[in-house]
N, CA, C and O of each residue as an XYZ file, in Angstrom:
592
protein
N       0.823     -1.151      0.000
C       0.000      0.000      0.000
C       0.892      1.247      0.000
O       1.805      1.369      0.817
N       0.620      2.150     -0.907
C       1.409      3.369     -1.060
C       0.721      4.494     -0.301
O      -0.413      4.845     -0.625
N       1.379      5.067      0.700
C       0.781      6.122      1.512
C       1.154      7.523      1.034
O       0.662      8.510      1.582
N       1.991      7.623      0.051
C       2.399      8.939     -0.448
C       1.437      9.391     -1.556
O       1.095      8.607     -2.442
N       1.004     10.649     -1.502
C       0.082     11.125     -2.561
C       0.814     11.267     -3.882
O       2.018     11.520     -3.929
N       0.068     11.102     -4.929
C       0.609     11.247     -6.270
C       0.657     12.743     -6.604
O      -0.399     13.361     -6.739
N       1.859     13.352     -6.744
C       1.932     14.792     -7.001
C       1.369     15.183     -8.361
O       0.846     16.289     -8.495
N       1.451     14.345     -9.353
C       0.934     14.687    -10.682
C      -0.582     14.776    -10.660
O      -1.169     15.619    -11.339
N      -1.213     13.916     -9.887
C      -2.671     13.916     -9.807
C      -3.187     15.186     -9.136
O      -4.203     15.727     -9.572
N      -2.525     15.678     -8.097
C      -2.924     16.906     -7.416
C      -2.740     18.134     -8.291
O      -3.548     19.060     -8.220
N      -1.699     18.167     -9.113
C      -1.464     19.306     -9.996
C      -2.518     19.390    -11.088
O      -2.949     20.479    -11.465
N      -2.930     18.233    -11.592
C      -3.959     18.245    -12.646
C      -5.273     18.811    -12.114
O      -5.933     19.587    -12.805
N      -5.657     18.439    -10.910
C      -6.887     18.936    -10.318
C      -6.783     20.436    -10.055
O      -7.751     21.163    -10.279
N      -5.648     20.908     -9.591
C      -5.454     22.320     -9.294
C      -5.522     23.158    -10.580
O      -6.094     24.248    -10.572
N      -4.952     22.668    -11.664
C      -4.972     23.395    -12.930
C      -6.379     23.499    -13.500
O      -6.703     24.483    -14.164
N      -7.204     22.516    -13.255
C      -8.556     22.540    -13.797
C      -9.444     23.543    -13.081
O     -10.416     24.010    -13.675
N      -9.161     23.891    -11.855
C     -10.019     24.805    -11.105
C      -9.547     26.254    -11.166
O     -10.165     27.108    -10.531
N      -8.515     26.561    -11.876
C      -8.028     27.929    -11.990
C      -8.896     28.737    -12.955
O      -9.436     28.204    -13.924
N      -9.016     30.033    -12.668
C      -9.683     30.945    -13.597
C     -11.174     31.067    -13.414
O     -11.824     31.757    -14.199
N     -11.745     30.428    -12.413
C     -13.190     30.519    -12.200
C     -13.634     31.934    -11.867
O     -14.637     32.413    -12.397
N     -12.901     32.596    -11.003
C     -13.255     33.971    -10.624
C     -13.086     34.928    -11.793
O     -13.890     35.844    -11.966
N     -12.054     34.725    -12.591
C     -11.841     35.586    -13.761
C     -12.954     35.399    -14.775
O     -13.395     36.368    -15.394
N     -13.413     34.177    -14.955
C     -14.505     33.914    -15.882
C     -15.801     34.553    -15.385
O     -16.538     35.153    -16.168
N     -16.077     34.428    -14.101
C     -17.280     35.056    -13.548
C     -17.219     36.569    -13.693
O     -18.219     37.200    -14.034
N     -16.065     37.150    -13.438
C     -15.916     38.589    -13.583
C     -16.109     39.023    -15.034
O     -16.733     40.051    -15.298
N     -15.580     38.252    -15.966
C     -15.735     38.585    -17.384
C     -17.199     38.507    -17.813
O     -17.644     39.290    -18.651
N     -17.938     37.571    -17.245
C     -19.350     37.454    -17.593
C     -20.205     38.535    -16.945
O     -21.199     38.966    -17.530
N     -19.836     38.979    -15.749
C     -20.631     39.975    -15.037
C     -20.191     41.408    -15.289
O     -20.929     42.334    -14.954
N     -19.015     41.624    -15.868
C     -18.487     42.978    -16.067
C     -19.415     43.871    -16.892
O     -19.593     45.032    -16.520
N     -20.017     43.401    -17.986
C     -20.929     44.296    -18.722
C     -22.119     44.745    -17.889
O     -22.547     45.893    -18.005
N     -22.662     43.869    -17.053
C     -23.802     44.246    -16.213
C     -23.391     45.246    -15.138
O     -24.123     46.193    -14.850
N     -22.228     45.032    -14.551
C     -21.734     45.966    -13.531
C     -21.480     47.329    -14.160
O     -21.845     48.356    -13.586
N     -20.860     47.346    -15.333
C     -20.614     48.600    -16.055
C     -21.931     49.296    -16.372
O     -22.050     50.509    -16.197
N     -22.912     48.544    -16.832
C     -24.239     49.068    -17.149
C     -24.882     49.711    -15.919
O     -25.470     50.788    -16.022
N     -24.777     49.069    -14.773
C     -25.351     49.616    -13.543
C     -24.642     50.885    -13.089
O     -25.301     51.826    -12.647
N     -23.326     50.934    -13.187
C     -22.591     52.137    -12.799
C     -22.918     53.312    -13.710
O     -23.073     54.435    -13.230
N     -23.024     53.080    -15.001
C     -23.379     54.155    -15.930
C     -24.794     54.644    -15.633
O     -25.049     55.848    -15.648
N     -25.698     53.737    -15.370
C     -27.067     54.129    -15.029
C     -27.130     54.942    -13.750
O     -27.867     55.926    -13.682
N     -26.375     54.554    -12.742
C     -26.352     55.307    -11.485
C     -25.744     56.691    -11.687
O     -26.216     57.669    -11.106
N     -24.706     56.775    -12.505
C     -24.084     58.066    -12.791
C     -25.056     58.989    -13.516
O     -25.204     60.151    -13.136
N     -25.721     58.486    -14.558
C     -26.683     59.303    -15.305
C     -27.864     59.708    -14.436
O     -28.309     60.855    -14.482
N     -28.368     58.779    -13.651
C     -29.507     59.082    -12.790
C     -29.132     60.131    -11.734
O     -29.940     61.000    -11.405
N     -27.922     60.046    -11.215
C     -27.456     61.049    -10.252
C     -27.328     62.418    -10.884
O     -27.685     63.420    -10.263
N     -26.824     62.482    -12.110
C     -26.722     63.768    -12.797
C     -28.106     64.349    -13.054
O     -28.323     65.546    -12.867
N     -29.030     63.517    -13.478
C     -30.393     63.972    -13.736
C     -31.050     64.477    -12.451
O     -31.715     65.513    -12.466
N     -30.875     63.771    -11.361
C     -31.449     64.199    -10.076
C     -30.839     65.515     -9.613
O     -31.555     66.392     -9.128
N     -29.535     65.660     -9.756
C     -28.872     66.906     -9.376
C     -29.385     68.075    -10.218
O     -29.573     69.177     -9.703
N     -29.611     67.837    -11.506
C     -30.149     68.879    -12.378
C     -31.556     69.280    -11.951
O     -31.889     70.465    -11.952
N     -32.380     68.307    -11.588
C     -33.741     68.619    -11.135
C     -33.742     69.459     -9.865
O     -34.495     70.427     -9.757
N     -32.906     69.094     -8.912
C     -32.840     69.827     -7.643
C     -32.330     71.248     -7.871
O     -32.857     72.199     -7.295
N     -31.310     71.389     -8.706
C     -30.756     72.709     -8.996
C     -31.768     73.576     -9.728
O     -31.880     74.768     -9.442
N     -32.501     72.999    -10.661
C     -33.524     73.751    -11.395
C     -34.620     74.241    -10.464
O     -35.071     75.379    -10.586
N     -35.050     73.403     -9.544
C     -36.094     73.804     -8.609
C     -35.612     74.931     -7.713
O     -36.359     75.874     -7.453
N     -34.376     74.849     -7.237
C     -33.824     75.906     -6.389
C     -33.678     77.208     -7.169
O     -33.946     78.282     -6.630
N     -33.259     77.129     -8.418
C     -33.096     78.338     -9.237
C     -34.438     79.000     -9.510
O     -34.552     80.222     -9.424
N     -35.448     78.216     -9.836
C     -36.774     78.784    -10.092
C     -37.366     79.388     -8.820
O     -38.008     80.438     -8.871
N     -37.155     78.737     -7.695
C     -37.664     79.263     -6.429
C     -36.979     80.569     -6.048
O     -37.633     81.495     -5.567
N     -35.663     80.652     -6.258
C     -34.932     81.874     -5.946
C     -35.427     83.040     -6.796
O     -35.628     84.143     -6.287
N     -35.622     82.799     -8.077
C     -36.120     83.851     -8.956
C     -37.546     84.245     -8.589
O     -37.896     85.424     -8.652
N     -38.373     83.273     -8.206
C     -39.751     83.585     -7.818
C     -39.793     84.385     -6.515
O     -40.656     85.248     -6.348
N     -38.880     84.110     -5.603
C     -38.829     84.910     -4.372
C     -38.537     86.379     -4.682
O     -39.119     87.274     -4.069
N     -37.642     86.620     -5.625
C     -37.334     87.998     -5.996
C     -38.522     88.648     -6.707
O     -38.920     89.760     -6.364
N     -39.083     87.954     -7.694
C     -40.154     88.574     -8.476
C     -41.439     88.755     -7.675
O     -42.282     89.570     -8.050
N     -41.607     88.024     -6.596
C     -42.823     88.172     -5.780
C     -42.681     89.260     -4.721
O     -43.589     89.447     -3.912
N     -41.565     89.977     -4.710
C     -41.374     91.020     -3.701
C     -42.261     92.235     -3.952
O     -42.644     92.916     -3.000
N     -42.598     92.525     -5.211
C     -43.509     93.642     -5.532
C     -44.046     93.442     -6.938
O     -43.516     92.642     -7.709
N     -45.110     94.180     -7.269
C     -45.675     94.070     -8.615
C     -44.721     94.652     -9.655
O     -44.759     94.248    -10.817
N     -43.869     95.592     -9.258
C     -42.894     96.159    -10.197
C     -41.835     95.127    -10.578
O     -41.335     95.153    -11.702
N     -41.485     94.223     -9.668
C     -40.476     93.199     -9.937
C     -41.057     91.936    -10.554
O     -40.301     91.059    -10.972
N     -42.371     91.821    -10.622
C     -43.008     90.572    -11.045
C     -42.641     90.168    -12.460
O     -42.590     88.975    -12.759
N     -42.386     91.119    -13.332
C     -42.040     90.772    -14.709
C     -40.593     91.146    -15.048
O     -40.268     91.349    -16.218
N     -39.727     91.239    -14.040
C     -38.316     91.568    -14.239
C     -37.540     90.295    -14.576
O     -36.935     89.671    -13.705
N     -37.569     89.928    -15.845
C     -36.910     88.698    -16.289
C     -35.391     88.833    -16.282
O     -34.690     87.829    -16.155
N     -34.868     90.050    -16.416
C     -33.419     90.240    -16.445
C     -32.782     89.883    -15.109
O     -31.805     89.135    -15.067
N     -33.331     90.414    -14.015
C     -32.792     90.088    -12.699
C     -33.077     88.630    -12.341
O     -32.252     87.968    -11.711
N     -34.240     88.137    -12.742
C     -34.555     86.722    -12.509
C     -33.548     85.830    -13.233
O     -33.141     84.797    -12.703
N     -33.148     86.221    -14.429
C     -32.147     85.464    -15.178
C     -30.808     85.462    -14.446
O     -30.146     84.428    -14.364
N     -30.410     86.611    -13.918
C     -29.147     86.696    -13.184
C     -29.166     85.781    -11.960
O     -28.173     85.118    -11.663
N     -30.283     85.746    -11.259
C     -30.403     84.876    -10.084
C     -30.372     83.398    -10.481
O     -29.747     82.585     -9.799
N     -31.037     83.055    -11.571
C     -31.054     81.670    -12.038
C     -29.656     81.233    -12.462
O     -29.223     80.129    -12.132
N     -28.953     82.091    -13.190
C     -27.595     81.742    -13.616
C     -26.663     81.562    -12.415
O     -25.767     80.718    -12.445
N     -26.871     82.345    -11.372
C     -26.072     82.173    -10.165
C     -26.322     80.840     -9.486
O     -25.391     80.215     -8.979
N     -27.569     80.399     -9.473
C     -27.908     79.108     -8.867
C     -27.411     77.937     -9.710
O     -27.030     76.894     -9.179
N     -27.419     78.123    -11.033
C     -27.083     77.018    -11.936
C     -25.626     77.053    -12.383
O     -25.276     76.407    -13.371
N     -24.782     77.780    -11.692
C     -23.386     77.940    -12.114
C     -22.622     76.619    -12.136
O     -21.673     76.488    -12.909
N     -22.993     75.648    -11.330
C     -22.265     74.371    -11.268
C     -22.734     73.345    -12.294
O     -22.113     72.293    -12.445
N     -23.818     73.639    -12.998
C     -24.300     72.697    -14.008
C     -23.568     72.910    -15.329
O     -23.244     74.045    -15.680
N     -23.307     71.832    -16.064
C     -22.711     72.011    -17.393
C     -23.762     72.482    -18.390
O     -24.960     72.402    -18.120
N     -23.320     72.966    -19.525
C     -24.195     73.368    -20.615
C     -25.039     74.587    -20.260
O     -26.152     74.737    -20.766
N     -24.519     75.460    -19.393
C     -25.222     76.682    -19.024
C     -24.514     77.849    -19.696
O     -23.299     78.009    -19.576
N     -25.298     78.668    -20.411
C     -24.732     79.805    -21.118
C     -24.530     81.003    -20.215
O     -24.651     80.910    -18.993
N     -24.219     82.131    -20.837
C     -23.984     83.365    -20.084
C     -25.207     84.263    -20.050
O     -25.233     85.240    -19.302
N     -26.215     83.952    -20.840
C     -27.469     84.702    -20.799
C     -28.624     83.711    -20.840
O     -28.410     82.506    -20.971
N     -29.826     84.209    -20.730
C     -30.988     83.320    -20.635
C     -31.786     83.254    -21.933
O     -33.010     83.125    -21.903
N     -31.112     83.340    -23.053
C     -31.819     83.236    -24.323
C     -31.760     81.834    -24.913
O     -32.643     81.457    -25.683
N     -30.732     81.050    -24.566
C     -30.624     79.714    -25.157
C     -30.720     78.619    -24.097
O     -31.652     77.816    -24.128
N     -29.786     78.573    -23.173
C     -29.808     77.526    -22.150
C     -29.195     78.060    -20.867
O     -27.979     78.247    -20.823
N     -29.935     78.302    -19.869
C     -31.364     78.092    -19.680
C     -32.173     79.254    -20.252
O     -31.639     80.325    -20.540
N     -33.457     79.016    -20.404
C     -34.366     80.106    -20.768
C     -35.194     80.431    -19.536
O     -35.685     79.542    -18.840
N     -35.336     81.731    -19.282
C     -36.056     82.196    -18.092
C     -37.105     83.203    -18.533
O     -36.825     84.092    -19.337
N     -38.311     83.060    -18.004
C     -39.358     84.053    -18.236
C     -40.021     84.368    -16.905
O     -40.183     83.496    -16.052
N     -40.398     85.626    -16.746
C     -41.076     86.071    -15.527
C     -42.282     86.899    -15.940
O     -42.203     87.702    -16.870
N     -43.392     86.704    -15.251
C     -44.605     87.441    -15.602
C     -45.496     87.619    -14.388
O     -45.401     86.882    -13.407
N     -46.367     88.620    -14.477
C     -47.364     88.885    -13.444
C     -48.631     88.138    -13.842
O     -49.162     88.365    -14.929
N     -49.119     87.256    -12.984
C     -50.304     86.446    -13.269
C     -51.287     86.577    -12.113
O     -50.982     87.186    -11.088
N     -52.456     86.005    -12.289
C     -53.451     85.957    -11.221
C     -53.333     84.607    -10.544
O     -53.378     83.567    -11.201
N     -53.181     84.625     -9.226
C     -53.031     83.394     -8.470
C     -54.343     82.665     -8.294
O     -55.379     83.111     -8.786
N     -54.305     81.534     -7.587
C     -55.521     80.734     -7.404
C     -56.515     81.395     -6.460
O     -57.694     81.044     -6.446
N     -56.032     82.363     -5.662
C     -56.929     83.086     -4.763
C     -57.342     84.433     -5.344
O     -57.787     85.311     -4.606
N     -57.202     84.607     -6.654
C     -57.537     85.824     -7.398
C     -56.694     87.021     -7.007
O     -57.075     88.158     -7.287
N     -55.570     86.796     -6.372
C     -54.639     87.867     -6.029
C     -53.489     87.842     -7.031
O     -53.256     86.843     -7.712
N     -52.776     88.968     -7.102
C     -51.628     89.031     -8.002
C     -50.550     88.053     -7.552
O     -50.323     87.856     -6.358
N     -49.893     87.447     -8.537
C     -48.816     86.503     -8.258
C     -47.740     86.665     -9.324
O     -48.004     87.114    -10.439
N     -46.533     86.292     -8.955
C     -45.421     86.287     -9.902
C     -45.168     84.857    -10.339
O     -45.161     83.939     -9.518
N     -44.961     84.671    -11.629
C     -44.688     83.338    -12.156
C     -43.352     83.360    -12.874
O     -43.099     84.220    -13.718
N     -42.497     82.401    -12.528
C     -41.187     82.259    -13.165
C     -41.111     80.873    -13.787
O     -41.441     79.870    -13.154
N     -40.672     80.838    -15.034
C     -40.492     79.573    -15.743
C     -39.030     79.456    -16.160
O     -38.479     80.369    -16.774
N     -38.399     78.318    -15.821
C     -37.002     78.068    -16.150
C     -36.931     76.750    -16.918
O     -37.462     75.734    -16.470
N     -36.269     76.772    -18.082
C     -36.102     75.580    -18.899
C     -34.614     75.352    -19.134
O     -33.881     76.276    -19.486
N     -34.178     74.109    -18.935
C     -32.763     73.741    -19.065
C     -32.660     72.464    -19.877
O     -33.443     71.533    -19.688
N     -31.691     72.424    -20.785
C     -31.436     71.219    -21.559
C     -30.098     70.648    -21.114
O     -29.076     71.335    -21.146
N     -30.115     69.384    -20.700
C     -28.913     68.746    -20.148
C     -27.903     68.429    -21.246
O     -28.201     68.516    -22.437
N     -26.708     68.061    -20.813
C     -25.710     67.571    -21.751
C     -26.113     66.172    -22.194
O     -26.997     65.557    -21.598
N     -25.470     65.675    -23.232
C     -25.768     64.326    -23.707
C     -25.247     63.308    -22.701
O     -24.069     63.315    -22.345
N     -26.130     62.443    -22.255
C     -25.776     61.380    -21.328
C     -25.685     60.070    -22.107
O     -25.956     60.037    -23.308
N     -25.313     59.018    -21.436
C     -25.286     57.693    -22.057
C     -26.698     57.121    -21.940
O     -27.162     56.861    -20.830
N     -27.382     56.923    -23.052
C     -28.780     56.482    -22.961
C     -28.901     55.033    -22.515
O     -28.067     54.191    -22.848
N     -29.946     54.761    -21.762
C     -30.295     53.402    -21.377
C     -31.699     53.163    -21.938
O     -32.666     53.742    -21.443
N     -31.819     52.326    -22.952
C     -33.116     52.132    -23.607
C     -34.208     51.736    -22.615
O     -34.053     50.796    -21.834
N     -35.294     52.463    -22.666
C     -36.424     52.191    -21.799
C     -36.361     52.865    -20.444
O     -37.376     52.913    -19.748
N     -35.198     53.394    -20.035
C     -35.066     54.018    -18.720
C     -34.647     55.491    -18.799
O     -35.341     56.361    -18.273
N     -33.529     55.766    -19.446
C     -32.996     57.116    -19.510
C     -32.744     57.509    -20.958
O     -32.149     56.753    -21.726
N     -33.208     58.709    -21.318
C     -32.969     59.216    -22.664
C     -31.559     59.778    -22.767
O     -30.846     59.885    -21.770
N     -31.172     60.131    -23.973
C     -29.829     60.666    -24.181
C     -29.711     62.088    -23.630
O     -28.672     62.458    -23.083
N     -30.775     62.886    -23.774
C     -30.736     64.274    -23.344
C     -32.104     64.636    -22.780
O     -33.135     64.187    -23.282
N     -32.099     65.456    -21.729
C     -33.336     65.850    -21.071
C     -33.563     67.346    -21.213
O     -32.619     68.135    -21.194
N     -34.814     67.722    -21.354
C     -35.214     69.118    -21.269
C     -36.109     69.233    -20.046
O     -37.180     68.629    -19.984
N     -35.660     70.008    -19.086
C     -36.355     70.132    -17.804
C     -36.956     71.521    -17.711
O     -36.270     72.509    -17.973
N     -38.214     71.614    -17.346
C     -38.877     72.894    -17.156
C     -39.487     72.929    -15.762
O     -40.173     71.995    -15.348
N     -39.234     73.999    -15.056
C     -39.817     74.203    -13.740
C     -40.541     75.542    -13.739
O     -39.983     76.555    -14.162
N     -41.776     75.547    -13.265
C     -42.585     76.766    -13.175
C     -42.948     76.959    -11.710
O     -43.480     76.055    -11.065
N     -42.652     78.152    -11.192
C     -42.981     78.475     -9.807
C     -43.868     79.714     -9.815
O     -43.555     80.719    -10.454
N     -44.975     79.620     -9.097
C     -45.895     80.753     -8.960
C     -45.963     81.110     -7.484
O     -46.193     80.250     -6.634
N     -45.758     82.401     -7.190
C     -45.741     82.868     -5.812
C     -46.561     84.138     -5.680
O     -46.484     85.028     -6.527
N     -47.338     84.220     -4.626
C     -48.193     85.391     -4.383
C     -47.300     86.611     -4.120
O     -46.265     86.524     -3.460
N     -47.747     87.754     -4.666
C     -47.003     88.997     -4.456
C     -47.125     89.376     -2.977
O     -48.222     89.443     -2.423
N     -45.982     89.619     -2.363
C     -45.972     89.999     -0.949
C     -46.195     91.506     -0.808
O     -45.889     92.281     -1.714
N     -46.718     91.892      0.313
C     -46.876     93.322      0.597
C     -48.178     93.778      0.219
O     -48.492     94.957      0.384
């Protein structure tokens, strides 16, 4: 009876089990990449939405200070550009991207109100069919009662 293990037999078994983790990684890498790109795009889109809402609210706070300021789109544009300074694809004026409009409207309680509309078009993202488009156009409208 031979009590010593056969070294050739152990090496053959060891060679057959190599590379399993590399193969699994190669098979899962496209899905992991897909998920990271989706999370990155979704985060950019969410950040753009939050920034747009803050910019529209800031401009509406200014325009609702008096009826004279209610249709001051120039100052509203300056405030919006200040809020959106960290977003890409933002111009130096409000004629192309973003576009800002301010107007005096009648609120739901029949009182004067200021309305600000801000529209922003995002940079081209990596599209995910059925979930995320290549480019988004976001519009936020804020209506605030005139104070005073």
